[in-house]
N, C-alpha and C positions, 0 to 999 in steps of 0.2 A: 401722914399723908394719905390720898385716896387710893387703896391700892387697887381698885377695880379700872381708875382711869390710868395708873401706871401700867397694869397689866395690858389694857389696850393699847396703849401708847407702845407697849414693848412687842407686842403683835404684829404693830405696822411696821417698825423697825425691820423685824426678821422677814416680813412679808415683801419689804423693799430690797433687802440683800437677796432675798429669793430671786427675783426678777432681776437682778444684777450678775447672778452667777447662775442661772438654770439658762443653758441655751435654747432656743425655740424662736421658729419663725413666723409666732401666732402673733400677728399686730396687736389682739387686745391686751396683751401681757405687757406690751413696750406701751401702752396708753395708759395701762395700770401701773405701770411704774413712775409714768409722768405725774398721774394723779396722787401717788404717795409721796415724791418730791414735793409736790407743792403743797400740799399738807403739812408734813416733817416741818420745812424749811422756816414757816410759820413761827414754832419755837423750838430753836436749836439747842443742844445741849450746850454748845459754848460757842466764841468767837469764832475759832477756828473751824468748826462745823458749819457755821454759819456761812462762812466765805467759801466753805468747800459745796455747800448747796448752790450757791450762786454762780459759782465755777460749773459744775455740772448743768446748769441747769441754761447755761450760755448758751452750750452746746447741743444738748438734746434738745430737741425740736418736736413738738406735737405733730407735723406732719412728714416727718421723716427720721427712720431708724439706722439710716447708712452709716451717719460716723460711728452711731454705738456697734454695730454689728461688725463694722471692719474693725475697729480695736479690738472686738472680743474675739475677732478670728486670729488676729496678730499673735495674741497672748496667750491663747489656749488651742489654738488648732493649727498655727501655721508651721509648716517645716522648713521655714527660712530665719525664723526667731526662736530662741529659748523659750519652750514651751512650759507654763507654770502647772505645776500637778494641783491636781484639786481634791485629794482624798486623803481621810485621816490615815488611814491604812500606809500611805505612801509615804507620811511623815514620822510615822512611827516604825516603820520595819523597811521601808525602802521597796515595797508591793504594792499592788493598786488593789488587792484583796486578801485581807490579812484579818487580824483580830479585830480591829475595829469595825470591820463591815459587820461581823459577826455580833458585837456588842451591840452595834445599832438594830440589826435583825429581831436580837432580841429584847430590847426596846421597844419597837414596833410592835412585838407581840403582846405588850399589854393594852396596845390600844387598836383603834378602827384603823388605823392610817395603814396603808399597804402600797408600795412601791408599782403602778402601771407599766409593767415593762414593755407595752406594747409603743407607749406612747415616751416612756423616759428610759433609756438605755445607760445612764450612768448608775454606780453602786451607790447603796445605803448610804455609805460613808462620806458620799460627795457632800462638800461644803454648802453646794446650793441644795441639796436634798434634804440637809439637815436644818439649813435656815427654813425649809419651807415647812417642816415636821414642827419646828418650833415655834412659828407663826401661828399654824394650827393648836397647837396645844395653851399657848399662850392666848389665843382668843376664846378658847372654854374657859380656860381658868379665869378671863375677865368677866365671862358669862355666870361665873359662881362655881363650876364643878372644880373644887379643891383639890378632887381626888388625882388630878394630874402633877400637884404642885413638887412632889418628891419625884417624879419621870422627868419634868422638865428641867430640875436640878441637878439630877445626873446625867443627862444629855448635854448638859452645857458643861459640868465640871471633868467627866471622864471621856468626851468623846471633843465636842468643838475648843474649849480652853488650852487642851492640851498641844492643838498644833496652829492654832487660828494667829498666833503673833510670827511664826516663821513663814506661814502663808503669805501673809499680810507684807512681812518683809519683802520676798521674793517678788510678788506685784507691784509692790511701791516702786522698786528698783528695776524694774522691767523696761527694754530700751524703747517698748511701744506704748507705755502706760503713760497716759493724758488724762482722761475720764477716769481711770481707775484709780489714780494718784488719790485724786479727791475722794473718792469712793473708799480707800483705804481710811483717810482720816476721818470719816464719819463711821468706818468699822471701828477703828481703833479706840475713838470716844464711848461708843455703845458699848463695846466689849468692856472697858474700864467700868459703865455705869452697872453693867450685869453681874459684873465680880462684886463688887459693891452691895448691890440689891441682893443675890443671891450669897453672900459672905462665902466667895471663893477666891483662895489666893491664886494671884501668878506663877504658873509653872517656872521651875526651876531648867535655867537652860543648860542643855546636855552639850560638853564638848564633844567634839565630830574628832573620827582619828585622823590625825595628822597625816597629810599627804605628802609630807618630805621623803624623798627616795633616800633609803638606807644604801650605804656602799659596803657591798660585801667584801668581807677579808678571806683571800684565798691563798692556800699555800703555795711553795714553788712546785710541789709533787703534781697539785691539782690543776696551775698554769699549764705543766708540759702535758697533763691529758688533753686538756681542751685544745692545746695548739697541733696537737695529734689528730684531733677529733674535725678539727677546721680544716686541717690538710686533707685527710680523706674525703670530706664532703666537697673540696675544689677539686678532686681528679673525677669527681662526677659519681651516678650511681652505680652501686656494687651488681654483680651480675647475680640474681635472684637464688640462685643455687650455691653461692660462694659468701653467703650471710654470717658471718660466725655468731651474732647476737638476734635471733630471732625472735621477735615480738609475737605475743599471741594476744590479740584485742578483743575484749568481750564488750557487749554493748547491755545495759540491763534497758528494757524495753518496760515502762511503765502503763500500764491497760487502766481505763475505765476513766480517761482524762475530759 
C-alpha cells in the first residue's frame, strides 16, 4: 500500500464529512463539498458507495445549496421534527458538554488546532468538528508528519468510534433524511475502512435501560391512606393556619455557573 496516498484519501473523506455536518452559510464551503464529492466518487469504496455518490450528486447542484440546507435544518434544527444529536458527550452521558468534550480538548492541546469560538459555536466533541480535526491531521500525516499517527488513532478510537454507529442509525432513520441517507452509506463504509486501517474494533452495543413501566404493589393500608389523601385534596386547599404537616422547602443555589 502507498501509505501517503491512503492518508491523503482519508483526509479528503474526513474533509467531505466535515462539510456535510458543519453548519455554515459560506457558499465556498458548499462548493468545496461539491468538488470533494466529484473527486471521491471517481474511486468509490464499493458499489453501494458508488450509488450513494450518484444519488447525492443528483440532488446537490453546483448553483444552489437550498435542498441541502433545507434538509440540514429539518434534521438538526427544526422544532417540528426529532432533532438528531451531534456530540459524543450526548451519546455517552446524555448531556451536551461532558467527558468526551474534555477528552477532545485534551487531544487538541497536543496540536496547533483550536476552535474559533467567534465563528464556530458547537463544542469540540461535535461530530462535524471531529471530522474537521481528523481531516487536518490526516493531511499533515500525508505530508510526512508522523508524530500525529498516535493522536489520530486515539481520537478515532476513543471519541468517534464510540458513538458514530448510534449517530448513523438515528440519522439514517430520521423522517426528513434523503440526502443524508446516502451520506450515511458513505460514512458507514468509510468508518469500516478506518477500523481496519487503524486496527480498531467496533464497540460493543450497550443495552439501554428498559422503558417498561413497573407496576407498583401496595398494601391495603397504603391504598386506604392514598384514598384519604385524595378525598382531602378534593375538598379544596387547606387554611394556611390549619396545616397539620407543614413542609419547609429549601433550595440549594449553585454559584458560578
